[in-house]
C-alpha positions in Angstrom: -154.5 -9.4 -28.0 -154.5 -6.8 -30.8 -151.4 -5.5 -32.3 -150.0 -2.1 -31.0 -151.2 1.1 -32.8 -148.2 2.9 -31.5 -144.9 1.6 -30.0 -142.4 3.7 -28.2 -139.0 2.6 -27.3 -136.1 4.4 -25.6 -137.6 7.7 -26.2 -135.2 10.6 -24.9 -135.4 14.2 -24.9 -132.9 16.4 -23.0 -132.6 20.2 -22.7 -129.5 22.3 -22.1 -129.9 25.3 -19.8 -127.5 27.8 -18.3 -124.4 29.1 -19.8 -124.3 32.1 -22.2 -124.0 35.7 -20.9 -125.0 34.6 -17.4 -121.9 32.5 -17.2 -123.8 29.9 -15.1 -122.7 26.3 -15.5 -124.6 24.6 -18.2 -127.2 22.0 -17.0 -128.7 19.2 -18.8 -132.4 18.6 -18.0 -133.3 15.2 -18.6 -137.1 15.8 -19.5 -137.6 12.3 -21.0 -135.0 9.6 -20.3 -135.5 6.4 -22.3 -139.2 5.7 -21.9 -140.9 2.9 -23.7 -144.7 1.6 -24.0 -147.3 0.5 -26.5 -150.8 1.7 -27.3 -153.3 -0.9 -28.6 -156.3 -0.2 -31.0 -159.2 1.3 -29.1 -157.3 1.7 -25.9 -156.8 4.7 -23.7 -153.3 4.5 -22.2 -152.6 6.9 -19.4 -149.4 8.6 -18.5 -149.5 10.1 -15.0 -147.2 11.9 -12.7 -146.5 15.1 -10.9 -145.8 18.3 -12.7 -142.3 18.5 -14.2 -142.0 14.7 -14.7 -141.8 14.9 -18.5 -145.1 13.6 -19.5 -146.1 16.5 -21.7 -142.7 16.7 -23.3 -143.1 12.8 -24.0 -146.4 13.4 -25.7 -145.2 16.3 -27.9 -142.0 14.2 -28.8 -144.3 11.3 -30.0 -145.9 13.7 -32.5 -142.6 15.3 -33.3 -144.0 18.8 -32.2 -140.6 18.8 -30.5 -137.9 16.6 -32.0 -136.8 13.8 -29.7 -133.0 13.2 -29.2 -133.2 9.5 -29.5 -135.6 6.5 -29.5 -138.0 4.8 -31.7 -141.7 5.8 -32.5 -143.5 3.3 -34.6 -147.0 3.9 -35.8 -148.6 0.9 -37.6 -145.2 -0.2 -38.6 -144.0 3.2 -40.0 -141.0 5.0 -38.5 -142.4 8.4 -37.3 -138.9 9.8 -36.6 -137.7 8.9 -40.1 -140.9 10.4 -41.8 -140.7 13.7 -43.9 -142.5 15.8 -46.5 -145.7 13.9 -47.7 -145.1 11.0 -45.5 -145.0 13.2 -42.4 -148.1 15.0 -43.3 -150.0 11.7 -43.7 -148.8 10.8 -40.2 -150.0 14.0 -38.9 -153.3 13.2 -40.1 -153.5 10.0 -38.2 -151.9 11.2 -35.1 -153.5 14.2 -33.5 -153.4 16.2 -30.1 -155.8 18.0 -27.8 -153.9 20.7 -25.8 -154.1 21.6 -22.1 -155.1 25.1 -22.4 -158.3 25.3 -24.7 -157.9 29.0 -25.2 -154.3 29.6 -26.2 -154.5 26.6 -28.5 -157.0 28.6 -30.5 -156.4 31.4 -32.8 -158.3 34.5 -31.2 -158.6 36.2 -34.7 -160.1 33.2 -36.4 -163.5 32.0 -36.2 -164.4 28.4 -35.1 -165.7 27.7 -38.6 -162.3 28.5 -40.2 -160.2 26.9 -37.5 -162.2 23.5 -38.1 -162.2 24.0 -42.0 -158.4 24.6 -42.4 -157.2 21.1 -41.6 -160.0 19.6 -43.7 -158.7 21.8 -46.6 -155.1 21.1 -46.0 -155.5 17.4 -46.1 -158.1 17.5 -49.1 -160.9 15.8 -47.2 -163.6 17.8 -48.9 -164.2 18.3 -52.6 -166.1 21.5 -52.3 -166.5 24.5 -49.9 -170.2 23.2 -49.3 -168.7 19.9 -48.2 -166.3 21.6 -45.9 -169.2 23.6 -44.3 -171.2 20.4 -43.9 -168.3 18.6 -42.2 -167.7 21.6 -39.8 -171.3 21.6 -38.8 -171.2 17.7 -38.2 -168.2 18.2 -36.0 -169.7 20.9 -34.0 -172.9 18.6 -33.5 -170.6 15.6 -32.6 -168.9 17.5 -29.6 -172.3 19.0 -28.5 -172.1 22.6 -29.9 -174.7 24.4 -32.1 -174.0 25.1 -35.9 -173.9 28.7 -35.3 -170.9 28.4 -33.2 -169.0 28.3 -36.5 -169.4 32.0 -36.9 -168.2 33.0 -33.4 -164.7 33.5 -32.0 -162.8 31.7 -29.1 -163.3 34.5 -26.6 -167.2 34.0 -26.9 -167.0 30.4 -25.4 -166.5 29.0 -21.9 -163.5 26.9 -21.0 -165.5 23.6 -21.5 -166.8 24.8 -24.8 -163.3 25.7 -26.0 -162.1 22.3 -25.0 -164.9 20.8 -27.1 -163.8 22.8 -30.0 -160.3 21.6 -29.6 -161.6 18.0 -29.6 -163.5 18.7 -32.8 -160.4 20.1 -34.4 -158.5 17.0 -33.7 -161.3 15.1 -35.0 -161.6 17.0 -38.3 -158.9 15.0 -40.0 -160.3 11.6 -38.9 -157.3 10.5 -36.7 -156.8 7.0 -35.3 -154.7 8.2 -32.1 -155.0 11.1 -30.0 -152.6 12.5 -27.6 -154.7 14.4 -24.8 -152.3 16.4 -22.9 -154.1 17.2 -19.6 -157.4 17.9 -21.4 -159.5 18.7 -18.5 -157.2 19.9 -15.9 -158.0 23.4 -16.6 -161.8 22.7 -16.3 -164.3 22.7 -13.3 -165.0 19.4 -12.0 -168.5 19.3 -13.4 -167.3 20.3 -16.7 -164.5 17.6 -16.6 -167.1 14.9 -16.2 -169.1 16.1 -19.4 -165.7 16.5 -21.4 -164.6 13.0 -20.2 -167.8 11.5 -21.1 -167.7 13.1 -24.6 -164.3 11.6 -25.1 -165.4 8.2 -24.0 -168.2 8.3 -26.4 -166.1 9.4 -29.2 -163.6 6.6 -28.4 -166.3 4.0 -28.6 -168.0 5.4 -32.0 -164.8 6.3 -33.8 -162.5 3.5 -32.3 -160.0 6.0 -31.2 -156.8 5.3 -29.2 -155.7 7.7 -26.6 -152.3 8.6 -25.0 -153.9 10.4 -22.0 -151.6 12.6 -20.1 -152.8 13.7 -16.6 -151.7 14.4 -13.0 -155.1 13.5 -11.6 -155.3 9.9 -10.7 -159.2 10.0 -10.3 -159.4 11.1 -13.9 -156.8 8.5 -15.2 -158.6 5.8 -13.1 -161.9 6.6 -14.9 -160.8 7.0 -18.4 -157.8 4.7 -19.0 -157.5 0.9 -19.3 -153.6 0.9 -18.8 -151.3 3.4 -17.1 -147.7 4.4 -16.9 -146.3 6.2 -13.9 -143.5 8.7 -14.8 -141.0 10.3 -12.5 -138.0 12.3 -13.2 -138.3 11.6 -17.0 -138.5 7.7 -16.5 -141.5 5.4 -16.3 -141.3 3.5 -13.0 -144.4 1.4 -13.1 -146.8 0.2 -15.8 -149.9 -1.9 -15.6 -153.7 -1.8 -15.8 -155.3 0.9 -14.0 -157.0 -1.7 -11.5 -153.5 -3.0 -10.7 -151.7 0.4 -10.3 -154.4 1.8 -8.0 -155.4 -1.3 -6.3 -151.9 -2.7 -5.6 -149.1 -0.4 -6.4 -145.7 -1.8 -6.3 -143.5 1.2 -6.6 -143.1 3.5 -3.7 -143.8 6.7 -5.9 -146.9 5.0 -7.3 -148.1 4.4 -3.7 -147.4 8.1 -2.8 -149.5 9.3 -5.7 -152.4 7.1 -4.8 -152.1 7.9 -1.2 -152.1 11.6 -2.0 -155.3 11.2 -4.2 -158.3 12.5 -2.2 -160.3 9.3 -3.4 -157.8 7.1 -1.4 -158.7 8.1 2.0 -159.8 4.3 2.8 -156.4 3.1 1.5 -154.4 5.8 3.6 -156.3 4.9 6.7 -155.5 1.1 6.2 -151.7 2.0 5.6 -151.8 4.0 8.9 -153.2 1.4 10.8 -150.9 -1.3 9.4 -147.9 0.9 10.0 -145.0 1.8 7.6 -141.6 0.3 7.2 -138.6 2.2 7.8 -136.7 3.5 4.8 -133.9 6.0 4.3 -134.7 9.5 3.3 -131.7 10.0 0.8 -131.9 8.0 -2.6 -130.5 8.2 -6.1 -133.8 9.0 -7.5 -134.3 11.9 -5.0 -137.8 10.7 -3.8 -139.2 13.7 -1.9 -141.0 11.4 0.6 -140.1 8.9 3.1 -140.9 5.5 1.4 -137.5 5.3 -0.5 -135.9 1.9 -0.7 -132.3 1.0 0.3 -131.8 0.0 -3.3 -132.4 3.5 -4.4 -129.1 4.5 -2.9 -127.3 2.1 -5.4 -129.0 3.3 -8.7 -132.0 4.2 -10.7 -134.8 1.6 -10.9 -136.3 0.4 -14.1 -139.9 0.2 -15.0 -141.8 -2.9 -13.7 -143.5 -5.4 -16.1 -146.5 -6.8 -14.9 -146.8 -9.3 -17.9 -149.0 -9.3 -21.0 -152.2 -8.3 -19.3 -150.6 -5.3 -17.6 -148.2 -4.2 -20.5 -144.7 -4.8 -21.1 -142.0 -2.5 -19.9 -138.9 -2.1 -22.2 -135.6 -3.2 -20.6 -134.8 -5.8 -18.1 -135.8 -5.6 -14.5 -133.0 -4.6 -12.0 -131.0 -7.4 -10.2 -132.1 -8.6 -6.8 -131.3 -6.1 -4.1 -128.6 -7.2 -1.6 -129.8 -9.1 1.2 -133.4 -9.0 0.1 -133.7 -11.8 -2.4 -136.2 -10.1 -4.5 -136.0 -7.9 -7.5 -136.8 -4.1 -7.5 -140.4 -3.2 -7.5 -141.6 -6.8 -7.5 -143.0 -6.7 -3.9 -144.4 -4.1 -1.8 -142.1 -2.2 0.5 -140.6 -4.1 3.3 -138.6 -3.2 6.3 -134.7 -3.8 6.0 -133.3 -3.0 9.5 -135.1 -0.3 11.5 -138.2 -0.8 13.8 -141.7 0.1 13.1 -141.6 2.7 15.5 -138.8 4.6 13.7 -140.7 4.1 10.4 -143.7 5.8 12.0 -141.4 8.8 13.2 -140.9 9.2 9.3 -144.3 8.9 8.1 -146.8 11.7 7.4 -149.4 9.9 9.6 -146.8 10.3 12.7 -146.2 14.1 11.6 -150.1 14.7 11.9 -150.4 12.7 15.1 -147.3 14.5 16.7 -148.7 17.8 15.6 -152.0 17.1 17.1 -150.5 15.8 20.3 -148.3 19.0 20.7 -151.5 21.1 20.2 -153.3 19.1 22.6 -150.4 19.2 25.0 -150.3 23.2 24.9 -154.0 23.3 25.3 -153.8 21.3 28.3 -151.0 23.3 29.7 -152.9 26.6 29.2 -155.9 25.0 31.0 -153.7 24.0 34.0 -152.4 27.5 34.2 -155.9 29.1 33.9 -157.2 26.8 36.7 -154.1 27.5 39.0 -154.7 31.4 38.4 -158.3 31.2 39.4 
């Protein structure tokens, strides 16, 4: 197993809101609350979760685009948080980002050629203006754009073309790791496939590592080798893409998988098997029925699936009372209630109940119509 390119331990970023002239009580938002993971050379490591879970904040904190409150960020043995001046500039060359919105990330008053040339000049990667122009033309060709695109401006391109420009800008300083912050979420499905294919080709040709942030499980399944699932600022499960999507152990991961349009077969199997009864209230405020009794007692920690699936920092939680198993180590099991009560809590039951109610109302109308005639 190769040594990690990037190691993150105990990363934390909180934001204070409220107070001031509004006199509202100050509230601390725990956007990122002590996460940890490793990214290996040439690997695409996915960070997936719903909107607001803290995944984009984590990506920006890793690059110090926003300063983290606590934690370790180590790139090739170098402490990223402690770097400053020339050392930080050298690190920024090796660690780059592709933003979610391909339009707002580009200066509308600057030509594409200038946008690509500036980082090359800042880092002294070309000896002359002619070499800068040659590098810009090579970058445009590498991402599938014509050389004359250098003379045009961002508003003259489509969304997919702008994202290719964003990728070219990240590549302009020859990075080793790229944080891709939902790079295809703003694009049409067909364009998403083209951009993902481009990124995979660049990963193979340049040996790039990715921290790939997304909420679309299908995209993450396609692009990433290992995946961390975030919820409310914490990593709740980590493993290979095959493990997470084939046999998720955490109830939130299961919900994400079952909500994915590509998981209809898995949902049908789960509905046929039936769901176990679980309480709706939990310490981690899961907005769906499959919360576990242990969630009432405290916050679960991330699951470690071993060396093949990555290692979560921190120990696994103690065994749940009366269960004889540790948190997240087995699929959801029933504690006390019957399967019938579980089905009453499940989305499948809600759908069946709604359908039955509609059918009952329709039958009633037919009976009334028959009686009247």
